[in-house]
C-alpha positions in Angstrom: 0.0 0.1 -0.1 2.7 2.2 0.8 4.5 1.5 -2.3 1.4 1.6 -4.3 0.7 5.2 -2.7 4.2 6.6 -3.2 3.9 5.5 -6.9 0.5 7.0 -7.2 1.8 10.5 -5.6 4.6 10.1 -8.1 2.7 10.0 -11.1 0.2 12.6 -9.9 3.3 14.7 -9.2 4.4 14.1 -13.0 1.1 14.5 -14.0 0.7 18.0 -12.4 4.1 19.2 -13.6 3.3 18.0 -17.4 0.1 19.9 -17.1 1.9 22.9 -15.8 4.4 22.4 -18.4 1.7 22.3 -20.9 0.2 25.6 -19.6 3.3 27.3 -19.9 3.6 26.1 -23.4 0.1 27.2 -24.1 0.7 30.7 -22.5 4.0 30.7 -24.5 2.1 30.2 -27.6 -0.5 32.5 -26.8 1.8 35.0 -26.3 3.7 34.5 -29.7 0.1 34.4 -31.2 -0.6 37.7 -29.9 2.5 39.2 -30.8 2.3 37.8 -34.2 -1.3 39.4 -34.3 0.0 42.7 -33.4 3.0 42.5 -35.9 0.3 41.5 -38.5 -1.9 44.3 -37.6 0.9 46.8 -37.7 2.1 45.6 -41.0 -1.6 45.8 -42.2 -1.8 49.2 -40.6 1.3 50.1 -42.6 0.4 49.0 -45.8 -3.0 50.6 -45.6 -1.2 54.0 -44.8 1.3 53.3 -47.5 -1.3 52.6 -50.1 -3.3 55.7 -49.0 -0.3 57.8 -49.3 0.6 56.2 -52.8 -3.1 57.0 -54.0 -2.8 60.4 -52.5 0.5 61.2 -54.2 -0.8 59.8 -57.3 -3.9 62.1 -57.5 -1.9 65.1 -56.2 0.5 64.6 -58.9 -2.2 63.9 -61.4 -4.0 67.0 -60.5 -0.9 69.1 -60.8 -0.3 67.5 -64.0 -3.8 68.5 -65.5 -3.3 71.9 -63.9 -0.1 72.3 -65.8 -1.8 70.7 -69.0 -4.6 73.4 -68.8 -2.3 76.1 -68.7 -0.4 74.7 -71.5 -3.3 74.1 -73.6 -4.6 77.9 -73.1 -1.3 79.2 -74.2 -1.3 76.8 -77.1 -4.6 78.1 -78.2 -3.6 82.0 -77.7 -0.3 81.2 -79.6 -1.9 79.5 -82.6 -1.9 82.5 -85.0 1.7 83.3 -84.4 2.7 79.7 -85.0 1.2 79.7 -88.8 3.6 79.9 -91.4 4.4 83.3 -92.6 2.7 84.0 -96.1 2.7 87.1 -98.1 0.0 85.5 -100.4 -3.5 87.0 -100.2 -6.0 84.4 -99.8 -9.6 85.2 -101.3 -12.9 83.8 -100.0 -16.5 84.5 -101.4 -19.0 85.2 -98.8 -22.8 84.4 -99.0 -25.0 86.3 -96.3 -28.6 86.1 -95.5 -30.4 88.2 -92.9 -33.8 88.8 -91.2 -35.0 91.7 -89.4 -38.2 91.6 -87.1 -39.1 95.0 -86.0 -40.7 94.3 -82.6 -41.3 97.8 -81.6 -40.5 101.2 -83.2 -41.4 104.9 -83.0 -40.5 108.2 -84.8 -37.0 108.0 -83.1 -35.8 104.9 -85.1 -35.9 107.3 -88.2 -33.1 109.3 -87.0 -30.8 106.3 -86.4 -28.1 105.8 -89.4 -29.2 103.2 -91.9 -32.8 103.0 -90.3 -35.0 105.1 -92.1 -35.6 102.5 -94.6 -37.3 100.4 -92.0 -39.0 103.1 -89.8 -42.4 102.8 -91.3 -44.4 100.3 -93.4 -43.6 96.8 -93.0 -42.1 95.2 -89.8 -40.4 92.3 -91.4 -37.4 92.4 -93.8 -35.0 90.0 -95.5 -32.1 89.8 -98.0 -29.1 88.3 -99.2 -25.8 89.2 -100.6 -23.0 87.8 -102.2 -19.3 89.4 -102.0 -15.8 88.6 -102.0 -13.2 89.5 -99.6 -9.1 89.1 -99.5 -7.2 87.8 -96.4 -3.8 88.1 -95.0 -2.4 86.7 -91.8 -2.6 90.0 -90.3 -6.2 89.8 -91.0 -6.5 93.0 -93.3 -9.3 92.4 -95.1 -10.8 94.3 -98.1 -13.7 93.2 -100.0 -16.8 94.3 -102.0 -20.2 93.2 -102.6 -21.2 91.8 -105.8 -24.9 91.0 -105.4 -27.6 92.4 -103.0 -31.3 91.1 -103.1 -33.8 92.0 -100.5 -37.2 93.4 -99.5 -35.8 96.5 -97.7 -37.2 99.6 -99.7 -34.7 100.7 -102.6 -32.5 97.7 -101.2 -30.9 100.1 -98.5 -28.4 98.8 -96.4 -29.4 98.3 -92.6 -27.4 97.9 -89.4 -24.2 97.1 -91.6 -22.4 97.0 -88.0 -23.7 93.5 -87.3 -21.3 92.4 -90.4 -18.3 92.9 -88.1 -19.5 90.2 -85.9 -19.7 87.7 -88.6 -15.7 87.7 -88.8 -14.2 88.7 -85.5 -10.4 88.5 -85.0 -10.2 85.9 -82.2 -6.7 86.3 -81.6 -6.0 90.1 -81.7 -6.3 92.1 -78.5 -9.6 93.8 -79.8 -11.4 91.1 -82.0 -14.6 93.3 -83.4 -13.9 96.4 -85.2 -11.4 97.8 -82.7 -13.6 96.9 -79.7 -14.2 93.9 -77.5 -11.4 92.6 -75.9 -10.6 88.8 -77.2 -10.3 86.2 -74.4 -7.7 84.5 -76.6 -5.1 87.4 -76.5 -2.2 87.1 -74.3 -2.8 90.7 -73.1 -6.4 89.9 -71.9 -5.7 86.6 -70.0 -6.2 88.5 -66.7 -9.4 90.0 -67.8 -11.0 86.4 -67.9 -11.6 83.4 -65.7 -11.2 79.8 -67.7 -12.6 76.6 -67.3 -11.4 73.6 -69.4 -13.0 70.3 -69.9 -11.1 67.6 -71.7 -13.9 65.9 -74.3 -12.0 63.5 -76.2 -8.1 62.6 -77.1 -8.1 65.5 -79.6 -10.5 68.1 -78.3 -11.1 70.2 -75.1 -13.8 72.8 -74.3 -12.6 76.2 -72.8 -15.3 78.4 -70.9 -14.4 81.8 -70.5 -16.0 84.3 -68.2 -15.2 88.1 -67.6 -13.9 88.9 -64.0 -15.8 92.1 -64.6 -19.0 93.1 -66.0 -18.1 95.4 -69.0 -19.3 96.2 -72.4 -15.7 95.5 -73.8 -15.9 91.8 -72.3 -17.8 88.8 -73.5 -18.4 85.2 -72.2 -18.7 82.0 -73.9 -17.1 78.5 -74.7 -14.9 77.2 -77.6 -14.2 73.9 -78.9 -10.3 73.6 -79.6 -7.8 71.2 -81.0 -5.4 69.7 -78.2 -2.4 69.3 -80.5 -2.6 72.5 -82.6 -4.4 74.8 -80.4 -6.6 75.7 -83.4 -10.2 76.9 -82.4 -13.0 74.9 -84.1 -15.9 76.4 -82.9 -16.6 79.1 -80.7 -19.9 80.5 -78.9 -19.8 84.0 -77.2 -22.4 86.3 -75.8 -22.1 90.1 -75.1 -23.6 93.7 -75.5 -22.0 96.4 -77.2 -23.3 99.8 -78.7 -27.2 99.1 -77.8 -26.9 95.7 -79.4 -27.2 92.5 -77.5 -25.7 89.5 -79.4 -25.2 86.0 -79.5 -22.6 84.6 -81.9 -21.9 80.8 -83.1 -19.0 80.3 -85.5 -17.4 77.4 -86.8 -13.8 78.1 -88.1 -11.8 77.2 -91.0 -9.6 74.1 -90.9 -6.3 74.8 -92.6 -3.9 77.6 -92.9 -4.8 81.2 -93.0 -8.3 80.0 -93.8 -8.2 78.6 -90.0 -8.1 82.3 -89.0 -11.5 83.0 -90.8 -14.9 81.5 -90.1 -16.4 78.7 -92.3 -19.8 79.4 -90.9 -21.3 82.3 -88.7 -24.8 82.4 -87.3 -25.3 85.9 -85.6 -28.4 86.7 -83.2 -28.9 90.0 -82.0 -31.4 92.6 -80.2 -30.9 96.1 -80.8 -32.7 98.6 -78.2 -32.9 102.4 -78.1 -35.7 104.8 -76.9 -38.3 102.2 -77.1 -37.4 100.9 -80.4 -36.9 97.2 -80.4 -35.5 95.0 -83.5 -34.5 91.4 -83.5 -32.0 90.3 -86.3 -30.6 87.2 -87.5 -27.5 86.8 -89.7 -26.2 84.1 -91.4 -23.0 83.8 -93.5 -21.3 80.9 -95.2 -17.5 81.4 -96.1 -15.4 80.1 -99.0 -18.1 79.4 -101.6 -16.8 77.7 -104.8 -18.4 80.3 -107.1 -16.6 83.1 -108.6 -18.6 86.1 -110.2 -16.8 88.3 -112.7 -16.0 91.8 -111.6 -18.1 93.2 -114.7 -21.0 91.4 -113.8 -24.2 93.4 -114.6 -26.6 92.1 -112.2 -29.2 94.9 -111.4 -32.2 93.4 -113.3 -31.1 89.7 -113.0 -29.9 89.8 -109.3 -32.6 87.4 -107.8 -32.2 84.8 -110.8 -28.3 85.0 -110.2 -28.7 84.5 -106.4 -31.3 81.4 -106.9 -28.4 79.9 -108.9 -25.4 80.7 -106.5 -27.0 80.0 -103.3 -25.6 77.3 -101.3 -28.2 76.6 -99.0 -32.1 76.5 -99.3 -33.8 79.5 -97.6 -35.6 79.2 -94.3 -39.4 79.5 -94.4 -39.5 82.9 -92.9 -37.3 84.4 -95.5 -38.6 82.5 -98.3 -42.3 83.7 -97.2 -41.2 87.4 -97.3 -39.4 87.0 -100.8 -42.8 85.5 -102.2 -44.9 88.7 -100.7 -42.5 90.9 -102.1 -42.5 89.4 -105.5 -46.4 89.7 -105.3 -46.4 93.2 -104.1 -44.2 94.2 -106.9 -46.4 92.4 -109.5 -49.3 94.2 -108.6 -47.1 97.3 -108.7 -46.3 96.7 -112.4 -49.8 96.1 -113.2 -50.8 99.6 -111.7 -48.2 101.3 -113.7 -49.5 99.7 -116.8 -53.1 100.9 -116.0 -53.8 104.0 -117.7 -56.3 105.0 -115.5 -54.0 105.0 -112.6 -51.5 107.4 -113.9 -52.3 110.2 -111.5 -51.6 107.8 -108.6 -48.6 106.7 -110.1 -47.3 110.3 -110.2 -48.4 110.5 -106.5 -46.4 107.6 -105.8 -43.3 108.8 -107.6 -43.8 112.1 -105.5 -43.9 110.0 -102.4 -40.5 108.2 -103.3 -39.0 111.6 -104.2 -40.0 112.8 -100.6 -38.8 109.8 -98.8 -35.3 110.2 -100.6 -35.1 113.8 -99.5 -36.3 112.9 -95.9 -33.5 110.1 -95.9 -30.5 112.2 -97.1 -31.8 115.1 -94.5 -32.0 112.8 -91.2 -29.9 110.1 -92.2 -26.3 109.2 -93.1 -25.7 108.5 -97.0 -22.9 106.4 -98.5 -22.3 104.5 -101.6 -19.8 103.7 -104.3 -19.8 104.2 -108.2 -17.5 103.1 -111.3 -17.6 99.8 -113.2 -15.5 98.5 -110.4 -16.7 100.5 -107.7 -13.6 102.6 -107.5 -15.5 105.3 -106.2 -16.9 106.0 -102.9 -18.7 108.8 -101.0 -20.1 109.2 -97.3 -22.3 111.7 -96.3 -23.4 112.7 -92.5 -27.1 113.8 -91.9 -27.9 117.5 -92.9 -30.4 117.7 -90.0 -29.8 115.2 -87.0 -29.7 116.1 -83.4 -26.9 113.3 -82.8 -24.6 115.8 -84.5 -24.5 118.1 -81.6 -21.8 118.8 -79.0 -20.9 121.2 -76.1 -17.9 123.0 -75.0 -17.6 125.8 -72.8 -16.2 128.4 -74.8 -18.4 127.6 -78.1 -21.4 126.4 -76.5 -23.5 124.1 -78.5 -22.2 123.1 -81.9 -23.6 121.3 -84.8 -21.0 119.4 -87.1 -21.3 117.8 -90.5 -19.0 115.9 -92.7 -18.4 114.8 -96.3 -15.9 112.5 -97.6 -15.5 111.2 -101.0 -12.5 109.3 -103.2 -12.0 107.6 -106.5 -9.1 105.5 -107.2 -7.7 105.7 -110.5 -5.2 102.8 -110.1 -3.9 101.2 -107.1 -1.5 103.8 -106.2 -3.2 106.9 -107.5 -6.4 108.6 -106.1 -8.3 111.8 -106.0 -10.1 112.1 -102.7 -12.2 115.2 -101.1 -12.9 115.5 -97.1 -15.0 118.2 -95.8 -15.7 119.1 -92.2 -18.0 121.8 -90.9 -19.6 123.0 -87.8 -21.7 126.0 -86.6 -21.1 127.5 -83.3 -24.5 128.7 -81.8 -22.9 130.9 -78.9 -20.3 132.6 -81.7 -22.5 132.7 -84.6 -19.8 131.3 -86.9 -19.6 128.7 -89.3 -16.5 126.8 -89.6 -15.1 124.5 -92.4 -12.2 123.1 -93.7 -12.2 121.6 -97.3 -9.0 119.7 -98.3 -8.9 118.3 -101.6 -6.0 116.0 -102.5 -4.6 114.1 -105.6 -2.4 111.2 -104.5 0.3 110.3 -107.4 2.0 107.5 -105.4 0.5 105.8 -102.2 3.5 103.9 -101.5 5.7 107.2 -101.1 2.8 109.4 -99.5 3.3 111.7 -102.5 0.3 113.8 -102.9 -0.7 117.3 -103.9 -3.5 119.1 -101.6 -5.5 122.4 -101.7 -7.1 123.2 -98.4 -9.6 125.8 -98.1 -11.2 126.9 -94.7 -11.8 129.5 -92.2 -10.2 129.1 -88.8 -11.1 130.6 -85.6 -11.7 134.1 -85.3 -8.2 135.6 -84.7 -7.6 138.5 -82.2 -5.1 141.4 -82.4 -5.0 144.4 -80.0 -2.5 146.3 -81.6 -4.6 147.6 -84.5 -7.1 149.0 -82.2 -4.4 150.6 -80.0 -3.3 152.3 -83.4 -6.4 153.3 -83.9 -7.0 155.1 -80.6 -3.8 157.0 -80.9 -4.3 158.2 -84.7 -8.2 159.2 -84.9 -10.4 161.2 -82.6 -10.7 160.6 -78.7 -14.7 161.3 -79.5 -15.2 157.6 -80.7 -15.9 155.2 -78.1 -13.9 152.5 -79.2 -14.3 150.2 -76.5 -18.0 149.5 -77.5 -16.9 148.3 -80.6 -15.6 144.7 -81.4 -12.6 146.0 -83.4 -10.0 143.4 -82.1 -11.6 140.3 -83.7 -11.1 139.2 -87.2 -12.5 136.3 -89.5 -9.9 134.2 -90.8 -9.9 132.7 -94.4 -7.1 130.6 -95.7 -5.9 128.5 -98.8 -3.3 126.4 -98.4 -1.3 124.5 -101.2 1.1 121.8 -100.2 3.1 119.0 -102.0 4.2 116.2 -99.6 6.9 113.4 -100.3 8.3 110.6 -98.1 11.9 109.4 -98.9 11.4 106.6 -96.7 9.0 105.3 -93.9 11.3 107.7 -91.7 11.8 111.0 -93.8 9.4 113.2 -95.3 9.0 116.7 -96.6 6.4 119.0 -97.3 6.5 122.1 -99.5 3.8 124.6 -99.9 2.2 128.3 -100.1 -0.2 129.6 -97.5 -2.5 132.7 -98.1 -4.6 134.5 -95.5 -7.3 137.1 -95.4 -8.0 138.4 -92.2 -11.3 140.6 -92.4 -12.6 142.8 -89.6 -15.8 141.2 -87.7 -16.9 144.8 -86.7 -16.6 147.1 -90.1 -18.1 150.3 -88.9 -15.0 151.3 -86.5 -12.5 150.7 -89.3 -14.6 152.7 -91.9 -14.8 155.6 -89.5 -11.3 155.5 -89.0 -10.6 155.2 -92.6 -8.5 152.2 -92.0 -8.6 148.8 -94.1 -11.1 146.2 -93.2 -9.1 143.1 -94.9 -5.7 142.3 -94.0 -3.5 139.8 -96.5 -0.4 137.7 -96.1 1.4 135.3 -98.2 4.0 132.8 -97.2 5.9 129.9 -98.5 6.3 127.1 -95.9 8.1 123.7 -95.5 7.8 120.8 -93.2 10.4 118.4 -92.1 9.1 115.1 -90.6 11.8 112.5 -88.9 10.3 109.2 -87.8 13.1 107.0 -86.1 10.9 103.9 -85.7 8.3 104.7 -88.4 4.8 105.7 -88.1 4.2 103.5 -84.9 7.0 105.7 -82.9 7.9 108.9 -81.8 7.4 111.7 -84.6 9.6 114.7 -84.9 8.3 117.7 -87.1 9.8 121.2 -87.7 7.6 123.9 -89.6 9.1 126.9 -91.1 7.0 129.7 -92.6 8.3 133.2 -94.2 5.9 135.9 -94.8 6.5 137.9 -98.0 5.6 141.4 -98.7 4.3 142.4 -102.2 2.9 139.2 -103.5 -0.5 140.2 -104.5 -2.2 142.3 -101.6 0.2 140.9 -99.1 2.0 143.3 -96.8 3.0 141.4 -93.8 6.8 140.1 -93.3 7.6 137.8 -90.5 9.1 134.4 -89.9 8.0 131.9 -87.8 9.5 128.5 -86.6 8.1 125.7 -84.9 9.1 122.2 -83.4 7.0 119.5 -82.2 7.6 115.8 -81.0 4.6 113.4 -80.5 4.0 109.9 -79.7 0.9 107.7 -79.6 2.2 104.3 -78.1 -0.5 101.5 -78.1 0.3 99.7 -75.0 -2.0 96.5 -74.5 -5.7 95.8 -74.0 -6.4 98.9 -75.9 -4.5 100.9 -73.5 -2.9 104.1 -75.3 -0.2 106.5 -74.0 -0.2 109.9 -75.6 2.7 112.5 -75.5 3.0 115.7 -77.0 5.9 118.5 -76.5 6.3 121.2 -78.8 7.3 125.0 -79.2 7.1 128.0 -81.5 8.1 131.6 -81.9 8.3 134.5 -84.3 11.9 135.4 -84.9 11.0 138.7 -86.9 8.0 140.8 -87.8 7.5 144.2 -89.4 5.0 146.6 -88.0 2.1 145.5 -90.6 2.6 141.8 -89.2 -0.2 142.2 -86.5 -1.5 138.6 -86.5 0.3 135.7 -84.7 -1.1 132.4 -86.2 0.8 129.0 -85.2 0.2 125.7 -86.9 0.7 123.4 -84.0 -0.5 125.5 -81.3 -4.6 126.5 -82.2 -7.9 126.1 -81.0 -9.7 122.9 -82.4 -12.6 124.9 -84.3 -14.5 121.8 -85.7 -15.1 119.3 -82.8 -15.3 115.7 -83.7 -16.4 113.9 -80.6 -13.8 111.3 -78.8 -11.6 110.5 -81.5 -10.6 114.2 -82.3 -7.6 116.2 -80.7 -8.6 116.4 -77.3 -5.2 115.1 -76.4 -3.5 118.0 -77.5 -6.1 120.7 -76.9 -6.5 122.9 -74.0 -9.9 122.7 -73.0 -10.4 125.8 -70.7 -7.8 128.1 -72.4 -9.4 131.4 -73.6 -9.2 131.2 -77.4 -7.5 134.7 -77.2 -4.1 133.4 -75.6 -3.6 131.3 -79.0 -2.7 134.6 -80.8 -1.5 136.5 -77.8 2.0 135.4 -77.7 5.1 135.5 -79.9 6.4 132.2 -78.4 4.8 129.3 -76.7 6.0 125.8 -74.9 3.4 123.3 -74.7 3.4 119.8 -73.1 0.5 117.2 -73.4 0.1 113.8 -72.0 -2.9 111.4 -72.1 -3.4 108.0 -70.9 -6.4 105.8 -72.3 -7.7 102.4 -71.1 -11.2 100.6 -71.4 -11.0 99.4 -67.9 -9.6 101.9 -65.2 -11.7 103.8 -62.7 -15.5 104.1 -63.3 -15.5 100.7 -65.1 -15.0 99.1 -61.4 -18.2 100.5 -60.3 -21.0 97.8 -60.3 -24.0 98.6 -62.3 -22.5 101.7 -64.1 -19.1 100.4 -64.9 -20.4 97.6 -67.3 -21.5 100.6 -69.8 -18.1 102.4 -69.8 -16.2 101.7 -72.8 -13.0 103.9 -72.7 -11.4 106.2 -69.8 -9.0 109.1 -70.1 -6.6 111.2 -67.8 -5.3 114.3 -69.2 -2.7 116.4 -68.1 -1.6 119.9 -70.2 0.8 122.3 -69.3 1.5 125.7 -71.0 4.0 128.5 -71.1 3.3 131.8 -72.9 3.5 135.6 -72.4 1.8 136.3 -69.0 1.3 132.3 -68.4 4.1 130.7 -66.5 2.5 128.3 -66.4 -0.9 127.4 -67.4 -1.7 123.9 -66.2 -4.8 121.8 -67.0 -5.9 118.4 -66.0 -8.9 116.3 -66.5 -10.8 112.9 -66.6 -13.1 111.7 -69.5 -14.8 108.8 -70.5 -17.1 107.5 -73.5 -19.8 105.0 -73.8 -22.4 104.1 -76.4 -24.2 107.5 -75.7 -21.7 110.1 -75.2 -18.1 111.4 -74.6 -17.5 113.6 -71.5 -14.6 115.1 -70.1 -14.4 117.2 -67.0 -11.3 119.7 -66.5 -9.8 122.1 -64.0 -7.0 124.6 -64.5 -4.6 127.0 -62.8 -2.9 130.0 -64.2 0.3 131.1 -62.6 -0.2 128.6 -59.4 -3.7 130.2 -58.9 -7.1 128.3 -59.4 -8.3 129.4 -62.9 -11.6 127.4 -63.3 -13.4 124.3 -64.1 -15.5 123.2 -67.3 -16.8 120.1 -69.2 -16.9 119.2 -72.6 -19.2 116.6 -74.2 -20.4 115.2 -77.5 -22.9 112.7 -78.7 -21.2 109.3 -79.7 -24.4 107.5 -80.8 -24.0 105.2 -83.6 -20.3 106.7 -84.5 -19.5 103.3 -85.9 -22.6 102.5 -87.8 
C-alpha cells in the first residue's frame, strides 16, 4: 500500500508537472500568437497607410499635371496665330450672307438712327441676301466688295451694317470686333477672364471663358479647340455693345490662313434704343466655290443669279417674305400699266422723292460708283440732333462731314474731305475743305489744296493804333474791333523719301477780315488784311509711323505778293508719340514750341500751326489729347512764343468701370495733363478726366493760371452710332 501510494503520488506529481509545462507552453504559444497578431496588424496598418499615401500622391501628381496641361493648352490656343507659317500671299474668299429683321417695337426716333430710316415705317419684317468677295492676309487685313444684293428693304437699302463685323471676328487680336471687345484668346487679355477647361476626347477640349468684371468690352462663352494644334474649331460667345445684345455661333476654317476666318457664322442680335426694339438674325457661309466676274451686270437679274449660286435653301420665314415681296411688285407693275392710275402713279413717285429727301436730311448717306466700284462717298446727316456737341467756349455746336474718293489705279487716288460746324454761341460757321490728289500711295506723294476759315483771330495792336491816330470822341471800347475772321488757302506737296523721312512744301494765303467793319470805316483803315508765305515742313520718324514723330515747320511771310504786306518769320518744333500698349490702352505724349523770329510793323497777327484751337469738334476721336479745353481762345494768338506739353493715358477698364451696375457701360476712360508757357502765363496747367460710352463722350477739366486756381469746365459730344 505504501509503495502503491508512493507511486501514485509520484505519477500525480508528474502529471501536474506535465500539466504545468503544458500551461506554460500554451501561454507561450498564446503570447507568440498575440505578438504575431499585433505584428500582422501593424503590417496591415502600415500597408494601408502606404497605399493611402501612394494614391494620395498619385492623384496629387495627376491634379498638378492636369493643371499644367490646362495652362499649356490655353497658351497653345493663344499662340496659334503666331505659329502659322508666314505667307505674303493674299487669300480670297467668297461670302454668302442672308439676314432677317423683325421690328418688334418702333417709334419716330427710329428714323434718325443711321441706316434705319428705310425700316422706320411700313412693314415690320425684312429679309435679304448678299454675295461678296474678300481678301485675307495673316494680319487679318480684309478688303472686299459686294457683288450681288437682293432683299425686301425699300430701295435695297443697307440696314445695321455694324453687325457684319460680328460675322468675322479676329479671335486672336487684342480687339476682336471693329477695334472693340477684348478677345479672351489674346495674351494681353488673359488677366481679364476666368477660364475652365474640360477635356472631351483625346483630340478636343472645351474652354469656357467668363469675364472677371462686367463691362461692355468683355464677353463670355465657350470654345471647342484642337488639343494638339491649339486651333479654335468652334466658338460661341455672348455680349452687349453699342446698344446691341448679341449671340454668335461660329465654326472656324480648318487649314492655314483659312483657320483664322470663319467657315460658318450665325449671329442673333437685339437692338434697343428709346423704345425701339429690332431682332435680327445674320447667317454667313464663307469660302464658297462660285466666283463671279467683276464686270457682272446684275441689277436686273440679281434674284435669278442669287437663286443659282445660293449654297443653302432659304428658311421658311425668308422664303415667305420673298414671295410676298414678289407679289407686291407684280401688283405694282400692273398699276403702272393701267392708264387710269396715272395720277396715282405720279403721286407714288412724288412720295418716293419725298422719302429720298427725308432720308438724306436725317440719315447718313454712303455709296460707291464706277465699273469696279473705284469711287466711294459718305455724307453725314444734314439735320440730325445726334450731331450736336458742347464746350464751354463755343457752347452748343453742330457738325457735319463729307468724304469722297476715286481710285484711278492702285497707287493713284483723288479724294475730298469736308468738315463743317456751326457754333451757336459765336454765331459762326467753320469749315475745312482739303482736296487731294495722290500720285503714289507707297511714297505718300500727293498734292493738296486746303480751303477753310479758322477761328476768329484777335489782335489788340490795331485798335491801339486806331485810338492814337483818330478822334478821342469815338467810343472804341464799345466796338468789337480786335476780332477778325480768318480765311485761308493752303497748297502743299508731300513726299516721303522713306518710312522715316518726309518733306512737305507749300504756299499759304490768309485774308483776315474785321468782324466789326464800322469802326474801321470811321477811322478810314482797311477792313481786310492779307498775307502770303511759302512754308516747309520736315518730318523725321526714327521708328516709322508707330513711334515718336519729330516735326519742324518754317514759314516766311513775303511782302508785295498780291495784296500781302506782312513780313514775318515763324519756326515751330514738335514731337508726338501715340503708343498702343496692351488691351486697348494708349499713351499719348506731345511736346512742342514755336516763336516768331522777325515781324514788321504790319504783321499784326500771330497764327501758329501746332498751337491753335480745334474749331470743329469731332467727338472722342478728335484731338482732345493735344487741346487745352479751358484756355481762352485769345491766348492762342497773343504771344510771340509758346511752349506746350500734353500727356494722356487711355484705358477701357480703369476707374468708373470698377463701379457695379454703372461700370458695365463705360467703354474707354482717359486722364489728361496739359502744361503751357506763353506771355503772362508761367505756367498754365490743366488736368482732366473723361470717358466715353455708347451714348456720349464727356470730359471734366480744372485749370490753374500762374499757380492760382483758374476754373473748371466740361466738354461733351454725342457718340451715338459713331461706328454705324
